[in-house]
Residue, then its C-alpha position, 0 to 999 in steps of 0.5 A: m947778013i946780021q945775026p939775030l939775037l934769038s932764033l927758033r928753028s922748027v921748034s915743037k913741044t909735046f906734053h903727055v897729059a892723062g895718057r895722051e900727047v898734046k902738042a902745045v907748040d907745032d913746028v915754029s920758026f922765027d927770029v928776034a933781032q937785036g934791039e927789037c920788040l917782037a910781040v907774041v900774041g894769041e888767045s889762051g892755049s895758043g902756045k905763047s907761054t910755052i914758047a916763053n918757057m922754052i926760051l927761058g929753059i924752064y922746060p926743053q923743046t921736044l924738037g927743033e933748036i933754040a939759038f941765042k947769039g948764034a949758039a944753040l941754047p943747052a937744055r940746062r941753062d948755065l948762069a950766063h944764059r940765065r943772066a942774059i935772058q930775064l923774065v918779067q911775069q904777069n903778077p910781080l907779087s907772086s915773083l917777089n919774096p914777101r919776106r924780103t924787102i925790095g932792096a934785098s930782092l934786087r941785091l940778090a940778083l946782083d949777088v947771084h951774078g956777081i955784078g959790081e963791087r960787093a960794097a957798092r951793091a946796096e947803092r946800086t939797088g937804089q939806082l935801079l929803082e930810080e931808073v924805073g921811076l921809083p924813089a931809092d928809099f923804096r929799098t926798105r919796103a916790103p912788096a905788099a906795101l907797093s901798088g901793082g904798078q910799082r911792083q911791076r916796076v920793081a920786077i923790071a928793075r930786077a931784070l935790069a939788075c942782071q944786065s940782061e940782053l933779052v927780056v921776056l915779058d909774059e903778060p906784063t900789063s894784063a893785071l894793071d888798070v889802063l892808066v898804069q898800063a900806059r905808064v909801064l909800057k912807056l917805061l919799057a919803051e924808054l928802057r929799050q931805047s936807053r939800054g939797047l934791050t930786046y923784048l919778047f912781049i907775050t900777050h893776048d891783047l893786041s891793043v897793048v902791042r900797037n905802041i910798043a912792038d916792032r913786029v907781031a907774031v900771031f899764034e893759034k893752037g900752037r902754030l905760028v899763023e902770021i908774022g909781020s910788022t905791027a903796021s902790016i898786021f893791024e892794017a892788012p892782016s892776011h890770016p883769018y884768025t888774025r883778022r878775028l883778033i884785030a876785029a876784037v880790039p876795042v876802038v878808043t874814042a878821041a877823048e880816050a886817045a887824048l888821055r892816053q897820049k897825055i899819060m905817055e907824055d907824062t915823064n914824071g908819072n909813077a904807076 
């Protein structure tokens, strides 16, 4: 049996709010295989971001075990774990230091983790930008000078700089318009293929995951109510909550579908 890259076993998280206990995640178990994209979906308050934060070590689980490559993750992540598991946030403008140039932000990731020869790191930042479809000379720009889609590409490049194995994508396209969203999703799919990456894709929007996820895990009020292949979830959802989510996915017209396909095939398009 092939060992999963990430495993959650009977994981729960309880917060104390205004003198009472609130269970944000309740007895959740699932695996993420090496190289796959697992989408974690659900409405606001379903526990999606709590799951992501526990995997990242932002706060510890109350009960259960989270394992990476077969070993339990410690409550305090060491540098190797922080390098292996990277985050791409919903709003990259808030995660990029406005006082640093794009190149400086990428260089910081290389410096912190000691990646590559020191003298070659500046050149490496340009290579990372080109890998996500941006010109190397964007190194000299400030985050505020970039569009939302371009900033999200920089955030993805920063995760790549660490040579990560698992990338947690927390609503990475929800702040982008539909055209830019499609291009970013295409980029993520290409990077997963070329680098052998594994994605945990957090989103409230089921329509986003149709073309990127291998499997979908559906959360409701902190509980995992259904998990399965993307095709099975969309074609034959078994849980009433999943059926309600599927019913709310917008139906695209033939013209919209053709436009989306054109964008996905545009290898040279930049967000």
